[in-house]
N, C-alpha and C positions, 0 to 999 in steps of 0.2 A: 518572608523571602519578596526580593524586588522580581519586577517585571523581567528585567534583564537576566537575573539568575535562572528564571523559570525558563526561558527561551535557550538559553546553556543547556542545563539540565535535559529538557525536552529534547533537544538536538542530540545528545549523546545516547540518551534512551532510543529515541528512535534509529540512530547507528548501529546500536547492538540490536535491535529487532530486524533490519534489512541484512545484517551480516548473519544471523541466526540461521543455523542450518532448518531447523525444525520449522522457522517461519517461510524458509525457503521452499520445502517440502511441501509445507500448508498449501501454499499457493499454488504449486505444480499438479499437487493432489486435485484440490479445486478445480482448476483449469481441465486436467485430464477427466473428472466425474462430470463436468458441465458438459463437456465436448462429447461424452459418451450417451449421456441421456439424449443431448440434441441429435446426435446421429440415429439415435435407437427409435426417436418418435417416428413411427411411420404413418399413422393416422391423420388424415386430409384436416381432420377438425383441432390437430395438435398446433395451429398456427402460433397461437397467444403463448402456449408453452414453449416452443422454439425460438418465438422471439424473446422472451423473456430469458431464456438461456443465453442466448446470443448477447444480450445487453450485460449479463453478469459476467459472460467471459471478456466482455470488452470493460468491465469496471475494473478487474483484477488489476490490472496496471496503474490504475488510477489510486489505488490505494500505494502502491510503492511509488509512484509521483508524489503523492502528499507526504508520504514520509521523507521523502528526498527533500523537499522544501522545507521540512521544520528541522532538518541535520542543516543544510545550507543557513537557516535562518540563524541558528545558534552557532553557527562558524562566524558568521558576520558579526552577531552580536558580541562575542567572546573576542573578536579582534577590533570591535569598537571600545570594548572594556579596558581591552589592555594597551591602546591606543592612547587612552584618557588617563593612566597610571605614569 
């Protein structure tokens, strides 16, 4: 399989993942879980744990962003391949 074919297929798969209700629910659930842990940390010495949870919450949108980049790369590659035909 060529690199262009792989990019197109990866883009299609990434798009399916982003549209998946299971994926959406998993991200929402994970975010809610992180926030609950974050808010329930009461110990003054839990600073590192709270910071780690905060970073984890901020990383969740990055997963979606990365998948969207793969989708767009696949679409662009498909358009380029179609133009060459």
